[in-house]
C-alpha positions, 0 to 999 in steps of 0.5 A: 499500499505505501509503495503504491502511494509513493507511485502514484505520487511520485511528482509531487513527492519530488515537486515537495523535495526540490522546493524544500531544497530550494528554500534551504540552498541560501541557508546551507550555501551562502556567498562567502562572507556574512551578509547583512541588510540594511537595518542591521548595517546601520546598527553596525555603523551607529552603535559598533562604529563600523567602518562602510568600505566601498569596493566599487570602482572609482566612477561608481563611487563618485556617482553616489556612496554611503557617507563617511564610507572609505573607498578602495576598489576591490582589484587595490585592496591588497596593495592598501591594506595598511590603509585599514590596519587600525580597523582590524578589531572594528566591524566592516561593511563591505559596499559593491554594486548590485549584480556584481558581488566583489565583496566576496573576494574583498571579504576573503582578502580581510579575512587572510589579513586577520579582520574577523568582523566582515560583513557585506551589504546584501544587495549593494548600494543599490538596495541602500538607495531602495531603503532611502537611506543617505548617499553623497556625491563626489 
């Protein structure tokens, strides 16, 4: 009887397993680093004195960035690491351009150099803008 039930409902069982897997996928296979939403990022900035590190290209940064953020393009991070040494014990919120997650690479580089509290802003600068959070232009 149980075998007949499984045979008759195989499509539903497969669909249930696939949908469950899709729900668990983001939890099991996160991008490198700890991603935070805008609410947590603002709390880190306001209450934990987090450094906002923008790893986008120069023109992207100049077109609008988080106030008081430090700009170091992801491809220059290794050579400019000395600029970040004083922030080693503080949380760091990495900002990237939506769709281009350069924060994964940047987060790995920072962790390799002993930075433990590295957070990626989930969705990047576009999510920051959508939340109507402050942006300054250079």
